[in-house]
N, C-alpha and C positions, 0 to 999 in steps of 0.2 A: 485702522484699515490701511493696508499697504497699497500705495499707488504705483502703478507700473507705467513706464514710458515706452512708447512705441515709435517705430520709424517705418517709413514706406520705402521699400527697396525692391529692386528687380534682379540684382546680381546674385550669383551663387558662388560657392567655393570653386566649383568646376569652371565656371565662366571666367573667374579671375585668373585661374591657372592657365586656361586656354588663351586669354588675352596676352599674358606674359609670353607664352610660347609663340603666339602669333607675331608679336613684335620682333622676337629673336629671328623667327623664320623670314620675315620681311627684310630684316637687315642682311641676313645671309643671301637672300635672293638678289638684293641690290649688288652685293659683292660677287655674285655668281660668275659674271664674265671673266673674272680673274681666277676663279677657283675650278671651273668645270670646262668641258670641251664645248666647241661651237655647236656640235650636234645636239648636246643636251640643252643648250640655250634655246635652240629651235624647238625642241620638244616642250620645254617650259613655256615658250611663247604660245604654242598651240594649246597647251593645257589652260593657260590663263585666258586666252581669247574665248575658248569654249566655255570656261567658267563664267565669264562676263555675260555671254549670250544666254547661258543657262540660268543665271540669277535673274536676268531680265524676263525670260520666258516664265520662270517660276513666279515672279511678281505678278505677271499678267494672268497666268492660269491658276496658280496656287492660291493667290490672295484676291485678285479681282474677278476671277471666274471667266476671264477672256481667253479661251483656248484658241490660239492662233497657230496655223500651220503655214503662215506666209511671212514670217519674220525675215526670211532671206531677201525679201524685197528691200528692206532697209539696210541690210549688209551691202547689197549691190549698189544701192543709191549712194551710200556713204563712200564706197570705193570709187564710183564713177565721178562723184563730185570732187573728191580729192585729186584724182588723175586729171580731171578737166582743168582745175586750177593749175596743176603742175605743168600741163602741156600748153594751155592757151593764155593763161593769165597768172604767171608765177607770182605767188605771194609767199611769205614765210610759211614753212610746213605746218607749224603749230596752228596758224590761222586757217590753213586749208583743212586741217583735221577738225577744227571747231566748226568750220562752215559745213563740213560733211554731216555733222550731227544736227546742225540747225536746219539744213535742207531736208534731211530725213524726217525730222519732226514736222516740218512744214508740209511735206507730202503726206505725212501721217494724218494731218488734219483733213485733207481731201479724202484719204482712204477711209477714215473713221466716219465721215459723213455718209458713206455708203454702208460699211460693214456694221456700224452700230445700229442700223435698222434691222439687223438679223439677230437671231438668237440660237444658242446651242450649236449644233452641228452645222447649221446654215452659216453661222458666223465664221466657223473654221474654214468652210469651203470658200466663203467670201474673201477671206484673207489670202487664201491660195490663189484665187482668181486675180486679185490685185497684183500679187507678185508676178504672175505669168504675164499680165498686161504690161507691167513695167519692164520686164525682161525683153519681151518682144518689141516694145517701143525702142528701147536702147539698142537692141541688136540690129535694127534697121537704120540707125544713124551712122552714115558713112563717115561723118566728121569725128565720130568717136571710135572709129576702127571697125564698125560693123560687127560681124560675128567673130572676127579675129581679135578684137580688143586693142588695147594700148599698152605701151611700155612706159615706165617712169624715166623721164629725161635724165641723162647722166649729170648735167649741171645742177638740176634740182636736188638730186640726192646729196650733193656736196654742201647744200645750204642747210641741211638738217642740224638742229642744235646739238653741239658736242662732237660733230663729225671731225672737225680739225683736231680737236684735243685727242680723240681716240686714234686718229691716224698718227699723231706724234707719239702715242704710247705703243705703237707697233701693230695696231690692228689693220688688216687689209680693208679696202674700200667696202667690199661686200660684208665683211665681218662687222665693220663699224655700223653699217645700216642695220644689221641683225641686232646689235647691242642696243642701238637707239630705239628701235621698234620694241625690243624686249622691255626696256625700262619704261617706255610709255605705256605699254599694256599692263605692266605691273602696277603703275600708278593708277590706271583706269580700273583695274581689278580691285585694288584696295579701296578706292573711292566709291566704287559701285556697291561693294558689300557694306561699307560703313553708312552710305546714304540710305540704302534700303533698310538697314537695321535701325537707324535713327528715325526714319520715316514710320516704320511699323510700331515704334514706341510712342508716337504722337497720337492725339485724338483722331486725326485723319486716318492714321494707319489702323487703329482699332476699329474705326468705322468701316474701313475697307474689308476687314475680316468679317464684319457683320453683313456687309453687302454680299460677300461670297456665300455665307451660310443661308441668308434669307433676305432678299432684296426688299420685299414688302415690309418685313419686320424692321429692317434697318431704316427705311424711310419713315416708318411710324414714330421713331424716336429722334427724328430730325437729321438723319444722315442723307446728304445729297449724293446719291449713288451715281448719277450721271456725271457730275463734276469730278468725282473721285476716279471714275473709269477713264475719263478724258485725261486727267492729270497723269495717271499711271501709264496709259497707252502712249501718250506723247513723250513722256519722260523716258520710257523704255526704248522708243524709236530713236530718240536723241542719242542715248548711250550705244544702241546697236549701230547707228550710223558712224559714230566715232570708231567703234570696234571694226567695222567694215573697212574704214580708211586705213587703220593700223594693220589689219590682216594683209591687205594688198600692197601697202607700202613696203612691208617686209618681203612679199613675193616679188615686188618690183614690176609686176605685170597684172593686168586685169582683162577678163573677157566675160561675156554674158553667161556662158555655161558655168564658169567657176564662181562668179560673183553671186549668181542667183541659184546656186545648187541647193535643191530642196533636201538632199541627203545630208550634206555637210552642215548646213545652217539651220535646219529644222528637225529632221529625223534624228540626227545624233544628239541635238540639244534636248529634244523631248525624251529620248532614251536616258540621258544623264539625269534629268530631273525626276523621271518616274522611278528609276531604279535606286536613286539616292534618297528621295523622299520629297514629294511635292508639298508645298505649303510650309516649308522650313528653310531657313537660310543655310543650315548645316547640310541639308540633303544634296544640293548641287555640288558642294565641295566633295562629299563622299562619292557621289556619282561620277564626277569627272576623273577622280583617281582610279575608280574601278574601270571606267571606259578606257583610260590610257593603258592600263595593264592588259585589258582584253585586246586592245588594238595592237599592242606590242607583241603579244603571243599569237594572235590569230590573223593578222593582216595579210600574211602570205597565202592564206587559204582562198583568196579571191572572193567570188560570190558566196561561197559557203560561210565566209566570215559574217556577212550581213544576215544570213539565215540564222546563224548562232546568236547574234545580237538580238534579233527579233524573238527567238525562242526564250532567251534569258529574260527579256523584257516581259514576256507573257508569264513566265514562271514567277518572276518577282511580283507581278500584280496579284497573282493567285495566292502566293505564300505570304507576302507582306504588302498588302494594299497601300499602306502608308510609306512604303519604301524601306530600305535598309536602315536609314537613320531613324525613321519612325518606329521601327521594331526595336532598335537599341534603346531609344529614349523611353519608350513605353515600359520596357522591362527594367531599366536602371534608374529612370527618373533624371538622367543627366540632360541638361540643356546648356549649350555653349553660347547661344545668342538669346538670352532671356528677354521676353517682350512684356510678359505680364508682371504686374507689381504685386508684392506680397507684404503683409504687415509682419514686422519683426520686433519682438519684445526686447527692450534694452535692460540690462542689469539682471 
């Protein structure tokens, strides 16, 4: 009788090829400030910040079932915490960025104590209410610039890591800040995707998927649904707060209207995830590239641009409910971020 040996694996040929290409792409992105124009660096910065926010929202809605339309609250909180340290209590920029994430997660605890009492559409509305309350509160603080906001102090900009080296290489002061913010958000983007991927491969990640599908069934097999939702919600708020600090560090100015923009930090993020494929790591990557192309070609149309985006989102839901990547994956079987484990026969 022939004995067969088996191994437990989750990688596929496509995922290994993609991992290699992704490493090459990251290396090219690191070198991009010397290879492409400053305008393209700013475009790449916007793409990656949107991708970070989309991955966080996808983890919340696509995996944990927490459909939030108030994540702009934590973008704004992160931005204002960063600027507050820069203006009133200067500390190293890296620490100010970390503090932005910590404070965003801390306020997320207070927000969750209210919103987690709500379900479904009520939860979504509750998150939006929290964002509006935070925006109105900060807009009334004259010490924070009120409705006009604050600018990043010139001397604080020059303490950013690598600023002096980039200046010696010939970058202007504003270009050096763009490059530093770009590298930081590239690091945040890579770490966010890898952390989410690794988390979804753990027993807790698998339990999160079970919670999304059926909370009662998940609890019956020992999954602590409440603890997982808290973990995901606070973790996403932490990352979102850091992203908010980086976004407005690059802009060098913050105001309530821009920091808490529901269109920029919620509507566009939801569009990216829905059109790309909710509940997949690949979906937001596809979605953000499609969004960038649409924005490049249609942004000059003004309000019509937003109408077209809305129409495309509706069509995408009707034609491909699981998003473009979901449609591709279901027809080809390709998975670039495999989460499930499979038995493979050796020999």
